[in-house]
C-alpha positions in Angstrom: 16.1 4.2 -10.4 14.9 2.8 -7.2 11.2 2.4 -6.4 10.4 3.1 -2.8 7.2 3.7 -0.8 5.0 2.5 -3.6 2.3 -0.1 -4.0 3.6 -2.7 -6.5 0.6 -5.0 -6.8 -2.8 -5.8 -5.3 -4.1 -9.3 -4.8 -7.8 -9.9 -4.2 -10.8 -12.3 -4.3 -13.1 -9.3 -4.6 -12.8 -7.3 -7.8 -14.8 -4.4 -6.3 -12.0 -3.6 -3.9 -9.3 -3.0 -6.4 -7.2 0.2 -6.2 -6.6 2.1 -9.4 -3.2 2.4 -11.1 -1.7 -0.8 -9.8 -1.2 -4.3 -11.1 -4.1 -6.4 -9.9 -4.3 -10.2 -9.5 -7.8 -11.7 -9.1 -8.0 -15.0 -7.3 -10.8 -17.5 -7.0 -10.4 -18.1 -3.2 -8.4 -17.2 -0.1 -5.9 -20.1 -0.6 -5.0 -19.0 -4.1 -4.8 -15.4 -2.9 -2.3 -16.2 -0.2 -0.2 -18.4 -2.5 0.0 -15.6 -5.2 0.7 -13.0 -2.4 3.7 -15.0 -1.1 5.1 -15.5 -4.6 4.8 -11.9 -5.6 6.3 -10.7 -2.3 9.4 -12.7 -3.1 9.5 -11.9 -6.8 8.9 -8.1 -6.3 11.2 -7.9 -3.2 8.4 -6.2 -1.4 6.3 -6.6 1.8 2.8 -8.0 1.7 0.1 -6.2 3.8 -3.4 -7.5 4.4 -5.8 -4.6 4.2 -8.9 -6.7 4.5 -9.6 -10.5 4.5 -10.0 -10.3 0.7 -7.3 -7.8 -0.2 -3.5 -7.8 0.0 -1.1 -5.2 -1.3 2.6 -5.6 -2.0 4.5 -2.5 -1.0 8.1 -1.4 -1.5 9.3 0.4 1.6 
């Protein structure tokens, strides 16, 4: 089974901006958030998109 067009994870420094039904990674600061985002992008074989300055999502296209 292939997963396509799906949000695989959300990475944020602001817990109030978390989407439901997705794996969420809470980070202490922007530097940690960007590091986690880069790593998850590679691990999950997805593409990272910045929705706001404190929220990234990893999407499988």
